[in-house]
PDBQT receptor file of N, H, CA, C and O in Angstrom, charges set to zero:
ATOM      1  N   MET A   1      -2.604   5.732  -8.295  1.00  0.00    +0.000 N 
ATOM      2  CA  MET A   1      -1.869   4.446  -8.928  1.00  0.00    +0.000 C 
ATOM      3  C   MET A   1      -1.824   3.269  -7.782  1.00  0.00    +0.000 C 
ATOM      4  O   MET A   1      -1.758   3.663  -6.618  1.00  0.00    +0.000 OA
ATOM      5  N   GLN A   2      -1.851   1.991  -8.001  1.00  0.00    +0.000 N 
ATOM      6  H   GLN A   2      -1.905   1.671  -8.947  1.00  0.00    +0.000 HD
ATOM      7  CA  GLN A   2      -2.271   0.856  -7.243  1.00  0.00    +0.000 C 
ATOM      8  C   GLN A   2      -1.019   0.529  -6.737  1.00  0.00    +0.000 C 
ATOM      9  O   GLN A   2      -0.055   0.984  -7.352  1.00  0.00    +0.000 OA
ATOM     10  N   CYS A   3      -0.825  -0.124  -5.803  1.00  0.00    +0.000 N 
ATOM     11  H   CYS A   3      -1.609  -0.494  -5.304  1.00  0.00    +0.000 HD
ATOM     12  CA  CYS A   3       0.073  -0.623  -5.108  1.00  0.00    +0.000 C 
ATOM     13  C   CYS A   3      -0.517  -2.191  -4.402  1.00  0.00    +0.000 C 
ATOM     14  O   CYS A   3      -1.663  -2.534  -4.109  1.00  0.00    +0.000 OA
ATOM     15  N   LYS A   4       0.669  -2.853  -4.300  1.00  0.00    +0.000 N 
ATOM     16  H   LYS A   4       1.600  -2.574  -4.538  1.00  0.00    +0.000 HD
ATOM     17  CA  LYS A   4      -0.198  -4.223  -3.601  1.00  0.00    +0.000 C 
ATOM     18  C   LYS A   4       1.173  -4.254  -2.614  1.00  0.00    +0.000 C 
ATOM     19  O   LYS A   4       2.283  -3.788  -2.871  1.00  0.00    +0.000 OA
ATOM     20  N   VAL A   5       0.703  -4.992  -1.346  1.00  0.00    +0.000 N 
ATOM     21  H   VAL A   5      -0.199  -5.370  -1.137  1.00  0.00    +0.000 HD
ATOM     22  CA  VAL A   5       1.097  -5.295  -0.425  1.00  0.00    +0.000 C 
ATOM     23  C   VAL A   5       0.974  -6.794   0.013  1.00  0.00    +0.000 C 
ATOM     24  O   VAL A   5      -0.115  -7.346   0.172  1.00  0.00    +0.000 OA
ATOM     25  N   THR A   6       2.193  -7.407   0.196  1.00  0.00    +0.000 N 
ATOM     26  H   THR A   6       3.077  -6.959   0.067  1.00  0.00    +0.000 HD
ATOM     27  CA  THR A   6       2.342  -9.093   0.671  1.00  0.00    +0.000 C 
ATOM     28  C   THR A   6       2.477  -8.785   1.828  1.00  0.00    +0.000 C 
ATOM     29  O   THR A   6       3.509  -8.219   2.188  1.00  0.00    +0.000 OA
ATOM     30  N   LEU A   7       1.638  -9.032   2.559  1.00  0.00    +0.000 N 
ATOM     31  H   LEU A   7       0.800  -9.492   2.267  1.00  0.00    +0.000 HD
ATOM     32  CA  LEU A   7       2.001  -8.947   4.521  1.00  0.00    +0.000 C 
ATOM     33  C   LEU A   7       2.432 -10.453   4.750  1.00  0.00    +0.000 C 
ATOM     34  O   LEU A   7       2.430 -11.342   3.899  1.00  0.00    +0.000 OA
ATOM     35  N   LEU A   8       2.818 -10.554   6.137  1.00  0.00    +0.000 N 
ATOM     36  H   LEU A   8       2.820  -9.831   6.828  1.00  0.00    +0.000 HD
ATOM     37  CA  LEU A   8       3.830 -11.315   6.745  1.00  0.00    +0.000 C 
ATOM     38  C   LEU A   8       2.966 -12.926   7.036  1.00  0.00    +0.000 C 
ATOM     39  O   LEU A   8       3.396 -13.982   7.498  1.00  0.00    +0.000 OA
ATOM     40  N   ASP A   9       1.706 -12.562   6.574  1.00  0.00    +0.000 N 
ATOM     41  H   ASP A   9       1.357 -11.704   6.198  1.00  0.00    +0.000 HD
ATOM     42  CA  ASP A   9       0.933 -14.090   6.795  1.00  0.00    +0.000 C 
ATOM     43  C   ASP A   9       0.771 -14.590   5.586  1.00  0.00    +0.000 C 
ATOM     44  O   ASP A   9       0.257 -15.707   5.545  1.00  0.00    +0.000 OA
ATOM     45  N   GLY A  10       1.173 -13.892   4.198  1.00  0.00    +0.000 N 
ATOM     46  H   GLY A  10       1.591 -12.984   4.231  1.00  0.00    +0.000 HD
ATOM     47  CA  GLY A  10       1.216 -14.024   2.883  1.00  0.00    +0.000 C 
ATOM     48  C   GLY A  10      -0.162 -13.633   2.041  1.00  0.00    +0.000 C 
ATOM     49  O   GLY A  10      -0.500 -13.789   0.868  1.00  0.00    +0.000 OA
ATOM     50  N   SER A  11      -0.680 -13.155   3.001  1.00  0.00    +0.000 N 
ATOM     51  H   SER A  11      -0.405 -13.029   3.954  1.00  0.00    +0.000 HD
ATOM     52  CA  SER A  11      -2.068 -12.355   2.162  1.00  0.00    +0.000 C 
ATOM     53  C   SER A  11      -1.561 -10.955   1.433  1.00  0.00    +0.000 C 
ATOM     54  O   SER A  11      -0.381 -10.604   1.423  1.00  0.00    +0.000 OA
ATOM     55  N   GLU A  12      -2.325 -10.435   1.004  1.00  0.00    +0.000 N 
ATOM     56  H   GLU A  12      -3.283 -10.720   1.013  1.00  0.00    +0.000 HD
ATOM     57  CA  GLU A  12      -2.123  -9.508   0.076  1.00  0.00    +0.000 C 
ATOM     58  C   GLU A  12      -3.469  -8.409   0.244  1.00  0.00    +0.000 C 
ATOM     59  O   GLU A  12      -4.690  -8.564   0.240  1.00  0.00    +0.000 OA
ATOM     60  N   TYR A  13      -2.412  -7.046   0.414  1.00  0.00    +0.000 N 
ATOM     61  H   TYR A  13      -1.420  -6.920   0.418  1.00  0.00    +0.000 HD
ATOM     62  CA  TYR A  13      -3.288  -6.184   0.692  1.00  0.00    +0.000 C 
ATOM     63  C   TYR A  13      -3.203  -5.044  -0.390  1.00  0.00    +0.000 C 
ATOM     64  O   TYR A  13      -2.093  -4.555  -0.599  1.00  0.00    +0.000 OA
ATOM     65  N   GLY A  14      -4.352  -4.557  -1.131  1.00  0.00    +0.000 N 
ATOM     66  H   GLY A  14      -5.254  -4.954  -0.961  1.00  0.00    +0.000 HD
ATOM     67  CA  GLY A  14      -4.017  -3.361  -2.158  1.00  0.00    +0.000 C 
ATOM     68  C   GLY A  14      -4.849  -2.451  -1.921  1.00  0.00    +0.000 C 
ATOM     69  O   GLY A  14      -5.906  -2.465  -1.290  1.00  0.00    +0.000 OA
ATOM     70  N   CYS A  15      -4.047  -1.265  -2.729  1.00  0.00    +0.000 N 
ATOM     71  H   CYS A  15      -3.188  -1.254  -3.241  1.00  0.00    +0.000 HD
ATOM     72  CA  CYS A  15      -4.897  -0.050  -2.352  1.00  0.00    +0.000 C 
ATOM     73  C   CYS A  15      -4.449   1.158  -3.628  1.00  0.00    +0.000 C 
ATOM     74  O   CYS A  15      -3.626   1.029  -4.535  1.00  0.00    +0.000 OA
ATOM     75  N   ASP A  16      -5.322   2.319  -3.291  1.00  0.00    +0.000 N 
ATOM     76  H   ASP A  16      -5.990   2.423  -2.555  1.00  0.00    +0.000 HD
ATOM     77  CA  ASP A  16      -4.935   3.323  -4.790  1.00  0.00    +0.000 C 
ATOM     78  C   ASP A  16      -3.923   4.445  -3.569  1.00  0.00    +0.000 C 
ATOM     79  O   ASP A  16      -4.391   4.796  -2.486  1.00  0.00    +0.000 OA
ATOM     80  N   VAL A  17      -2.865   4.748  -3.940  1.00  0.00    +0.000 N 
ATOM     81  H   VAL A  17      -2.485   4.463  -4.819  1.00  0.00    +0.000 HD
ATOM     82  CA  VAL A  17      -2.267   6.060  -3.666  1.00  0.00    +0.000 C 
ATOM     83  C   VAL A  17      -2.338   7.214  -4.362  1.00  0.00    +0.000 C 
ATOM     84  O   VAL A  17      -3.240   7.100  -5.192  1.00  0.00    +0.000 OA
ATOM     85  N   ASP A  18      -1.635   8.639  -4.442  1.00  0.00    +0.000 N 
ATOM     86  H   ASP A  18      -0.902   8.732  -3.768  1.00  0.00    +0.000 HD
ATOM     87  CA  ASP A  18      -1.371   9.075  -5.610  1.00  0.00    +0.000 C 
ATOM     88  C   ASP A  18       0.316   8.681  -5.444  1.00  0.00    +0.000 C 
ATOM     89  O   ASP A  18       0.821   8.350  -4.371  1.00  0.00    +0.000 OA
ATOM     90  N   LYS A  19       0.869   8.764  -6.415  1.00  0.00    +0.000 N 
ATOM     91  H   LYS A  19       0.459   9.033  -7.286  1.00  0.00    +0.000 HD
ATOM     92  CA  LYS A  19       1.650   8.522  -7.095  1.00  0.00    +0.000 C 
ATOM     93  C   LYS A  19       2.941   9.894  -6.632  1.00  0.00    +0.000 C 
ATOM     94  O   LYS A  19       4.107   9.867  -7.025  1.00  0.00    +0.000 OA
ATOM     95  N   ARG A  20       2.601  10.520  -6.122  1.00  0.00    +0.000 N 
ATOM     96  H   ARG A  20       1.654  10.542  -5.802  1.00  0.00    +0.000 HD
ATOM     97  CA  ARG A  20       3.822  11.714  -5.201  1.00  0.00    +0.000 C 
ATOM     98  C   ARG A  20       3.506  11.406  -3.753  1.00  0.00    +0.000 C 
ATOM     99  O   ARG A  20       4.147  12.064  -2.934  1.00  0.00    +0.000 OA
ATOM    100  N   SER A  21       2.753  10.644  -3.351  1.00  0.00    +0.000 N 
ATOM    101  H   SER A  21       2.232  10.110  -4.017  1.00  0.00    +0.000 HD
ATOM    102  CA  SER A  21       2.614  10.266  -2.064  1.00  0.00    +0.000 C 
ATOM    103  C   SER A  21       3.874   9.551  -1.255  1.00  0.00    +0.000 C 
ATOM    104  O   SER A  21       4.710   8.877  -1.857  1.00  0.00    +0.000 OA
ATOM    105  N   ARG A  22       3.911   9.751   0.040  1.00  0.00    +0.000 N 
ATOM    106  H   ARG A  22       3.232  10.298   0.529  1.00  0.00    +0.000 HD
ATOM    107  CA  ARG A  22       4.947   9.042   0.364  1.00  0.00    +0.000 C 
ATOM    108  C   ARG A  22       4.981   7.654   1.485  1.00  0.00    +0.000 C 
ATOM    109  O   ARG A  22       3.983   7.352   2.139  1.00  0.00    +0.000 OA
ATOM    110  N   GLY A  23       6.022   7.047   1.558  1.00  0.00    +0.000 N 
ATOM    111  H   GLY A  23       6.833   7.292   1.027  1.00  0.00    +0.000 HD
ATOM    112  CA  GLY A  23       5.576   5.998   2.030  1.00  0.00    +0.000 C 
ATOM    113  C   GLY A  23       4.361   6.054   3.615  1.00  0.00    +0.000 C 
ATOM    114  O   GLY A  23       3.495   5.186   3.724  1.00  0.00    +0.000 OA
ATOM    115  N   GLN A  24       4.460   6.783   4.309  1.00  0.00    +0.000 N 
ATOM    116  H   GLN A  24       5.163   7.488   4.220  1.00  0.00    +0.000 HD
ATOM    117  CA  GLN A  24       3.457   7.343   5.254  1.00  0.00    +0.000 C 
ATOM    118  C   GLN A  24       2.326   6.926   5.259  1.00  0.00    +0.000 C 
ATOM    119  O   GLN A  24       1.650   6.408   6.147  1.00  0.00    +0.000 OA
ATOM    120  N   VAL A  25       2.024   7.294   3.682  1.00  0.00    +0.000 N 
ATOM    121  H   VAL A  25       2.573   7.715   2.960  1.00  0.00    +0.000 HD
ATOM    122  CA  VAL A  25       0.437   7.315   3.541  1.00  0.00    +0.000 C 
ATOM    123  C   VAL A  25      -0.108   5.692   3.427  1.00  0.00    +0.000 C 
ATOM    124  O   VAL A  25      -1.225   5.338   3.806  1.00  0.00    +0.000 OA
ATOM    125  N   LEU A  26       1.029   4.687   2.760  1.00  0.00    +0.000 N 
ATOM    126  H   LEU A  26       1.936   4.974   2.452  1.00  0.00    +0.000 HD
ATOM    127  CA  LEU A  26       0.652   3.502   2.984  1.00  0.00    +0.000 C 
ATOM    128  C   LEU A  26       0.201   2.860   4.576  1.00  0.00    +0.000 C 
ATOM    129  O   LEU A  26      -0.758   2.105   4.737  1.00  0.00    +0.000 OA
ATOM    130  N   PHE A  27       1.110   3.337   5.678  1.00  0.00    +0.000 N 
ATOM    131  H   PHE A  27       1.890   3.950   5.547  1.00  0.00    +0.000 HD
ATOM    132  CA  PHE A  27       0.809   3.334   6.904  1.00  0.00    +0.000 C 
ATOM    133  C   PHE A  27      -0.560   3.632   7.329  1.00  0.00    +0.000 C 
ATOM    134  O   PHE A  27      -1.270   2.855   7.968  1.00  0.00    +0.000 OA
ATOM    135  N   ASP A  28      -0.908   4.878   6.912  1.00  0.00    +0.000 N 
ATOM    136  H   ASP A  28      -0.332   5.510   6.393  1.00  0.00    +0.000 HD
ATOM    137  CA  ASP A  28      -1.823   5.382   7.277  1.00  0.00    +0.000 C 
ATOM    138  C   ASP A  28      -3.364   4.566   6.997  1.00  0.00    +0.000 C 
ATOM    139  O   ASP A  28      -4.390   4.633   7.674  1.00  0.00    +0.000 OA
ATOM    140  N   LYS A  29      -3.128   3.894   5.909  1.00  0.00    +0.000 N 
ATOM    141  H   LYS A  29      -2.295   3.839   5.359  1.00  0.00    +0.000 HD
ATOM    142  CA  LYS A  29      -4.330   2.889   5.342  1.00  0.00    +0.000 C 
ATOM    143  C   LYS A  29      -4.511   2.085   6.147  1.00  0.00    +0.000 C 
ATOM    144  O   LYS A  29      -5.361   1.213   5.968  1.00  0.00    +0.000 OA
TER     145      LYS A  29
């Protein structure tokens, strides 16, 4: 599953995570 995160400076960060993952996976990336 693709996710897109908008950071505080306005830039975007995209990554692929397993759809059963928890939020901690995003912080680890």
